C-alpha positions as CSV (number, residue, x, y, z in Angstrom):
1,M,2.1,-7.0,-47.0
2,A,3.7,-8.9,-44.1
3,A,4.3,-12.6,-44.5
4,T,3.2,-14.9,-41.6
5,R,5.8,-17.1,-40.1
6,G,5.3,-20.8,-39.4
7,A,4.5,-23.4,-41.9
8,P,6.2,-22.9,-45.3
9,R,4.0,-21.3,-48.0
10,R,4.3,-22.4,-51.5
11,C,3.6,-20.6,-54.8
12,R,2.6,-22.5,-57.9
13,A,3.8,-21.1,-61.2
14,R,2.6,-22.5,-64.5
15,T,4.4,-22.2,-67.8
16,T,2.8,-22.6,-71.3
17,T,3.7,-26.3,-71.1
18,R,1.8,-26.5,-67.8
19,T,4.7,-27.4,-65.6
20,A,4.0,-26.7,-61.9
21,V,6.9,-25.4,-59.9
22,S,6.9,-25.0,-56.1
23,V,9.0,-22.3,-54.4
24,E,9.7,-22.4,-50.7
25,H,9.2,-19.0,-49.0
26,S,10.7,-20.5,-45.9
27,M,14.1,-20.3,-47.6
28,L,14.0,-16.5,-47.2
29,P,16.1,-15.2,-44.4
30,P,13.8,-13.9,-41.6
31,E,15.0,-10.3,-42.0
32,Q,13.7,-10.3,-45.6
33,Y,10.2,-11.7,-45.0
34,D,8.6,-8.2,-45.1
35,S,10.9,-6.8,-47.8
36,F,9.1,-6.8,-51.1
37,H,12.2,-6.2,-53.3
38,H,14.6,-8.5,-51.5
39,G,12.0,-11.2,-50.9
40,W,10.9,-11.4,-54.6
41,I,14.5,-11.2,-55.8
42,R,15.2,-14.3,-53.7
43,T,12.0,-16.0,-54.8
44,V,12.8,-15.4,-58.5
45,G,16.3,-16.8,-57.9
46,Q,14.8,-20.0,-56.4
47,L,12.4,-20.3,-59.3
48,D,15.1,-19.8,-61.9
49,G,17.3,-22.4,-60.3
50,K,14.4,-25.0,-60.2
51,L,13.5,-24.3,-63.8
52,R,17.1,-24.6,-65.0
53,R,17.4,-28.0,-63.2
54,G,14.2,-29.1,-64.8
55,A,12.2,-29.4,-61.6
């Protein structure tokens, strides 16, 4: 599935404590927008960083 370019998209993830986390897809390099594996690896890395910082 191809991602559209333009305004940043956000994903909301909820944990069992109902903490909402926002991940910026616009942080992905343009060459990785359409790559499922590289895109999600980057997204998971962003989410992990935010959770570790207590975002």
